[in-house]
N, CA, C and O of each residue as an XYZ file, in Angstrom:
384
protein
N       0.839     -1.176      0.000
C       0.000      0.000      0.000
C       0.887      1.244      0.000
O       1.869      1.299      0.741
N       0.559      2.226     -0.809
C       1.322      3.467     -0.896
C       1.270      4.219      0.428
O       0.206      4.371      1.029
N       2.427      4.686      0.871
C       2.529      5.481      2.098
C       2.872      6.914      1.722
O       3.550      7.159      0.724
N       2.401      7.857      2.526
C       2.687      9.265      2.266
C       3.127      9.956      3.546
O       2.769      9.554      4.652
N       3.909     11.001      3.361
C       4.262     11.919      4.446
C       3.836     13.282      3.945
O       4.365     13.787      2.955
N       2.878     13.874      4.636
C       2.324     15.170      4.253
C       2.894     16.243      5.167
O       2.775     16.166      6.389
N       3.511     17.241      4.558
C       4.127     18.349      5.286
C       3.305     19.618      5.039
O       2.704     19.791      3.978
N       3.295     20.480      6.023
C       2.686     21.802      5.860
C       3.657     22.793      6.478
O       4.116     22.602      7.604
N       3.972     23.869      5.730
C       4.953     24.839      6.225
C       4.857     26.131      5.430
O       4.118     26.231      4.450
N       5.623     27.111      5.878
C       5.749     28.352      5.123
C       7.235     28.608      4.865
O       8.110     28.071      5.544
N       7.483     29.442      3.865
C       8.843     29.833      3.491
C       8.812     31.333      3.235
O       7.911     31.828      2.558
N       9.777     32.054      3.763
C       9.844     33.502      3.540
C       9.960     33.778      2.045
O      10.675     33.078      1.328
N       9.260     34.789      1.590
C       9.276     35.166      0.171
C      10.702     35.339     -0.342
O      11.015     34.950     -1.467
N      11.549     35.915      0.475
C      12.940     36.163      0.062
C      13.751     34.869     -0.075
O      14.825     34.882     -0.677
N      13.259     33.759      0.470
C      13.973     32.479      0.423
C      13.406     31.508     -0.609
O      13.920     30.398     -0.748
N      12.365     31.896     -1.331
C      11.687     30.947     -2.205
C      12.582     30.345     -3.287
O      12.580     29.128     -3.468
N      13.333     31.148     -3.995
C      14.188     30.605     -5.052
C      15.191     29.603     -4.490
O      15.392     28.529     -5.057
N      15.814     29.958     -3.378
C      16.772     29.055     -2.738
C      16.068     27.789     -2.252
O      16.602     26.689     -2.389
N      14.883     27.942     -1.691
C      14.117     26.787     -1.233
C      13.819     25.830     -2.387
O      14.032     24.624     -2.261
N      13.331     26.353     -3.502
C      13.019     25.502     -4.656
C      14.263     24.748     -5.124
O      14.181     23.560     -5.436
N      15.395     25.413     -5.176
C      16.642     24.766     -5.606
C      17.066     23.675     -4.625
O      17.440     22.576     -5.033
N      17.005     23.983     -3.337
C      17.402     22.995     -2.330
C      16.455     21.800     -2.324
O      16.898     20.658     -2.197
N      15.157     22.054     -2.460
C      14.171     20.968     -2.474
C      14.398     20.063     -3.674
O      14.316     18.841     -3.552
N      14.682     20.647     -4.830
C      14.952     19.865     -6.035
C      16.162     18.959     -5.829
O      16.135     17.788     -6.208
N      17.211     19.492     -5.236
C      18.407     18.714     -4.951
C      18.116     17.603     -3.945
O      18.582     16.475     -4.108
N      17.349     17.921     -2.913
C      16.976     16.940     -1.893
C      16.194     15.789     -2.522
O      16.477     14.624     -2.241
N      15.231     16.098     -3.356
C      14.430     15.052     -3.996
C      15.309     14.151     -4.861
O      15.152     12.931     -4.839
N      16.217     14.731     -5.609
C      17.111     13.934     -6.449
C      17.944     12.973     -5.607
O      18.110     11.810     -5.976
N      18.467     13.449     -4.485
C      19.277     12.596     -3.618
C      18.431     11.513     -2.967
O      18.856     10.359     -2.897
N      17.245     11.864     -2.492
C      16.352     10.866     -1.892
C      16.002      9.795     -2.924
O      16.004      8.604     -2.609
N      15.705     10.207     -4.136
C      15.349      9.260     -5.197
C      16.509      8.286     -5.475
O      16.274      7.101     -5.711
N      17.745      8.775     -5.448
C      18.923      7.940     -5.706
C      19.296      7.061     -4.517
O      19.855      5.978     -4.690
N      18.987      7.527     -3.314
C      19.479      6.880     -2.101
C      18.517      5.878     -1.488
O      18.944      4.854     -0.953
N      17.230      6.159     -1.559
C      16.251      5.342     -0.845
C      15.284      4.639     -1.795
O      14.556      5.292     -2.542
N      15.280      3.305     -1.763
C      14.356      2.562     -2.611
C      12.904      2.842     -2.213
O      12.588      3.034     -1.039
N      12.050      2.858     -3.204
C      10.626      2.999     -2.938
C      10.092      4.408     -2.994
O       8.878      4.603     -2.934
N      10.965      5.405     -3.110
C      10.464      6.774     -3.219
C       9.736      6.901     -4.551
O      10.299      6.575     -5.596
N       8.495      7.370     -4.525
C       7.669      7.418     -5.732
C       7.526      8.824     -6.298
O       7.720      9.032     -7.496
N       7.186      9.799     -5.442
C       6.953     11.150     -5.959
C       6.875     12.156     -4.820
O       6.723     11.805     -3.650
N       6.986     13.422     -5.213
C       6.788     14.534     -4.275
C       5.933     15.575     -4.988
O       6.183     15.910     -6.146
N       4.934     16.077     -4.295
C       4.030     17.076     -4.880
C       3.983     18.289     -3.957
O       3.606     18.184     -2.790
N       4.371     19.441     -4.497
C       4.383     20.693     -3.747
C       3.248     21.576     -4.242
O       3.127     21.838     -5.438
N       2.424     22.028     -3.316
C       1.294     22.899     -3.645
C       1.394     24.156     -2.791
O       1.511     24.077     -1.568
N       1.348     25.316     -3.442
C       1.277     26.556     -2.677
C      -0.203     26.870     -2.490
O      -0.945     27.042     -3.458
N      -0.609     26.940     -1.249
C      -2.005     27.172     -0.909
C      -2.343     28.654     -0.983
O      -1.450     29.501     -1.018
N      -3.618     28.959     -1.006
C      -4.050     30.343     -1.184
C      -3.594     31.274     -0.069
O      -3.537     32.488     -0.266
N      -3.267     30.724      1.100
C      -2.785     31.576      2.197
C      -1.268     31.781      2.138
O      -0.689     32.421      3.016
N      -0.619     31.227      1.086
C       0.818     31.393      0.917
C       1.653     30.277      1.519
O       2.856     30.204      1.264
N       1.037     29.399      2.321
C       1.764     28.267      2.886
C       1.853     27.156      1.841
O       1.254     27.237      0.769
N       2.614     26.120      2.182
C       2.819     25.009      1.257
C       2.317     23.698      1.847
O       2.423     23.449      3.048
N       1.774     22.877      0.975
C       1.459     21.484      1.269
C       2.411     20.666      0.407
O       2.431     20.818     -0.815
N       3.189     19.811      1.029
C       4.243     19.063      0.336
C       4.063     17.588      0.687
O       4.319     17.185      1.821
N       3.629     16.790     -0.272
C       3.326     15.381     -0.018
C       4.314     14.492     -0.753
O       4.465     14.573     -1.971
N       4.978     13.646      0.014
C       5.960     12.710     -0.525
C       5.368     11.311     -0.449
O       4.867     10.903      0.599
N       5.423     10.573     -1.554
C       4.832      9.242     -1.630
C       5.911      8.167     -1.736
O       6.957      8.361     -2.356
N       5.619      7.031     -1.111
C       6.526      5.880     -1.087
C       5.738      4.638     -1.474
O       4.528      4.575     -1.259
N       6.415      3.656     -2.040
C       5.753      2.414     -2.422
C       5.203      1.660     -1.224
O       4.195      0.964     -1.344
N       5.851      1.785     -0.066
C       5.374      1.093      1.136
C       5.727      1.897      2.385
O       6.618      2.747      2.368
N       5.012      1.609      3.457
C       5.281      2.275      4.736
C       6.671      1.905      5.253
O       7.358      2.749      5.827
N       7.089      0.660      5.058
C       8.415      0.229      5.507
C       9.529      1.011      4.840
O      10.501      1.394      5.491
N       9.394      1.249      3.541
C      10.405      2.019      2.816
C      10.424      3.471      3.295
O      11.491      4.069      3.424
N       9.256      4.030      3.554
C       9.179      5.408      4.037
C       9.821      5.521      5.417
O      10.609      6.435      5.661
N       9.492      4.610      6.309
C      10.039      4.639      7.665
C      11.563      4.506      7.635
O      12.260      5.198      8.377
N      12.074      3.629      6.789
C      13.530      3.457      6.688
C      14.193      4.735      6.186
O      15.243      5.126      6.697
N      13.600      5.384      5.200
C      14.163      6.633      4.680
C      14.113      7.736      5.725
O      15.078      8.483      5.884
N      13.005      7.846      6.434
C      12.890      8.881      7.461
C      13.905      8.669      8.578
O      14.430      9.633      9.135
N      14.176      7.423      8.902
C      15.152      7.127      9.957
C      16.558      7.559      9.556
O      17.387      7.856     10.416
N      16.829      7.594      8.244
C      18.171      7.919      7.769
C      18.273      9.296      7.115
O      19.340      9.667      6.624
N      17.185     10.052      7.102
C      17.174     11.320      6.360
C      18.226     12.304      6.880
O      18.711     13.134      6.111
N      18.581     12.234      8.136
C      19.584     13.155      8.685
C      20.958     12.948      8.046
O      21.818     13.825      8.140
N      21.175     11.808      7.402
C      22.460     11.551      6.743
C      22.526     12.173      5.353
O      23.579     12.153      4.715
N      21.421     12.719      4.883
C      21.368     13.355      3.565
C      21.692     14.840      3.752
O      20.904     15.555      4.371
N      22.815     15.320      3.241
C      23.235     16.706      3.486
C      22.201     17.756      3.089
O      22.111     18.803      3.730
N      21.425     17.492      2.047
C      20.447     18.477      1.589
C      19.268     18.643      2.549
O      18.610     19.683      2.542
N      18.998     17.639      3.366
C      17.822     17.690      4.243
C      17.874     18.859      5.235
O      16.949     19.671      5.238
N      18.904     18.984      6.074
C      18.905     20.100      7.013
C      19.007     21.462      6.321
O      18.473     22.455      6.816
N      19.696     21.504      5.171
C      19.803     22.765      4.440
C      18.435     23.223      3.936
O      18.107     24.408      3.993
N      17.650     22.282      3.448
C      16.312     22.610      2.959
C      15.389     22.957      4.114
O      14.671     23.956      4.062
N      15.405     22.136      5.158
C      14.498     22.349      6.287
C      14.811     23.634      7.048
O      13.943     24.167      7.740
N      16.014     24.130      6.933
C      16.379     25.371      7.614
C      15.582     26.569      7.092
O      15.462     27.582      7.780
N      15.045     26.457      5.895
C      14.271     27.560      5.309
C      12.785     27.489      5.647
O      12.033     28.402      5.305
N      12.349     26.418      6.312
C      10.927     26.237      6.633
C      10.570     26.910      7.948
O      11.378     26.984      8.874
N       9.328     27.401      8.002
C       8.794     27.959      9.252
C       7.483     27.264      9.562
O       6.719     26.930      8.657
N       7.227     27.048     10.834
C       5.969     26.451     11.305
C       5.677     25.123     10.605
O       4.550     24.875     10.176
N       6.687     24.283     10.495
C       6.543     23.021      9.775
C       5.893     21.942     10.636
O       6.220     21.775     11.810
N       4.968     21.219     10.022
C       4.352     20.043     10.634
C       4.382     18.916      9.606
O       4.481     19.167      8.405
N       4.297     17.678     10.077
C       4.270     16.534      9.177
C       3.421     15.427      9.783
O       3.409     15.224     10.997
N       2.708     14.711      8.909
C       1.910     13.554      9.304
C       2.157     12.440      8.301
O       2.322     12.690      7.108
N       2.180     11.205      8.797
C       2.323     10.040      7.938
C       0.958      9.383      7.735
O       0.081      9.469      8.595
N       0.793      8.731      6.593
C      -0.446      8.030      6.326
C      -0.286      7.044      5.195
O       0.774      6.959      4.576
N      -1.357      6.288      4.922
C      -1.383      5.344      3.818
C      -2.570      5.655      2.928
O      -3.647      6.010      3.408
N      -2.365      5.520      1.638
C      -3.437      5.757      0.675
C      -4.431      4.610      0.776
O      -4.055      3.449      0.614
N      -5.684      4.919      1.040
C      -6.716      3.888      1.128
C      -7.664      3.909     -0.080
O      -8.396      2.948     -0.317
N      -7.644      4.998     -0.828
C      -8.455      5.082     -2.037
C      -7.867      6.144     -2.949
O      -7.602      7.266     -2.520
N      -7.667      5.790     -4.193
C      -7.156      6.738     -5.168
C      -7.849      6.462     -6.484
O      -7.793      5.341     -6.990
N      -8.484      7.439     -7.034
C      -9.263      7.234     -8.268
C      -8.740      8.066     -9.396
O      -9.277      8.014    -10.502
C-alpha cells in the first residue's frame, strides 16, 4: 500500500528561489538513495503556505528513509528555510 508523508509549512518570500533549488536537490538525492520513493508534490495554498506530499511504495520504505534522512546533506539545508513546519504520515486507502 502506498505510504505518504504530508508536510505543511511556510517559506519567507525572500527564500523561495533558494528553497526551490534545495528541495529539487533533496528530492534527487532521496530518489537515488532510498528505494521505494515514488513522488513529491508541492502545492502553494491560497494563504501562501505550502502542502508538500511525498509518496513511497510502502510504509516500511518510508520509515527506513525517514530514519536515515539526517544523513542526507540536503535535508537540514532545505528544512532550515521552513517555518511552522508540521508533518503527518499516512497510507493511501483510495485513489481514483
